[in-house]
C-alpha positions as CSV (number, residue, x, y, z in Angstrom):
1,M,80.0,71.4,79.7
2,R,78.0,70.0,82.5
3,I,81.2,69.8,84.7
4,L,81.9,73.5,83.9
5,L,78.4,74.5,85.0
6,G,78.8,72.5,88.2
7,V,82.1,74.3,89.0
8,V,80.4,77.6,88.3
9,N,77.5,76.8,90.5
10,R,79.9,75.7,93.3
11,L,81.8,79.0,93.0
12,L,78.6,81.0,93.1
13,D,77.5,79.2,96.2
14,I,80.8,80.0,97.9
15,L,80.6,83.6,96.8
16,E,77.0,83.8,98.1
17,L,78.0,82.5,101.5
18,Y,80.8,85.0,101.5
19,A,78.4,87.8,100.6
20,L,76.0,86.7,103.4
21,N,78.9,86.9,105.9
22,G,80.6,89.9,104.4
23,G,77.8,92.3,103.5
24,P,76.5,93.8,100.2
25,D,79.9,94.7,98.8
26,H,80.6,91.1,97.9
27,M,77.3,90.8,96.0
28,I,78.8,93.2,93.4
29,V,81.7,90.8,93.0
30,R,79.2,87.9,92.5
31,D,77.2,89.8,89.9
32,R,80.3,90.8,88.0
33,Y,81.4,87.1,88.1
34,V,78.1,86.0,86.7
35,D,78.4,88.5,83.9
36,I,81.9,87.3,83.0
37,V,80.7,83.6,82.9
38,K,77.7,84.5,80.8
39,K,79.9,86.4,78.3
40,Q,82.3,83.4,78.2
41,L,79.5,80.9,77.5
42,K,77.9,83.2,74.9
43,R,81.3,83.4,73.1
44,E,81.3,79.6,73.1
45,G,77.8,79.5,71.7
46,K,76.2,78.2,74.8
47,T,73.4,79.6,76.9
48,F,73.4,80.0,80.7
49,E,70.1,80.5,82.6
């Protein structure tokens, strides 16, 4: 589980850099990705802060 969160955090870092370079449109992608991850973890019975 810890490895998965590490990967998720890495991807979010990449998306955040992309958003800083690409403008606000990419933040929508990041927020949607966060929602997908939260739903996936909730389905597995885990919490994600």
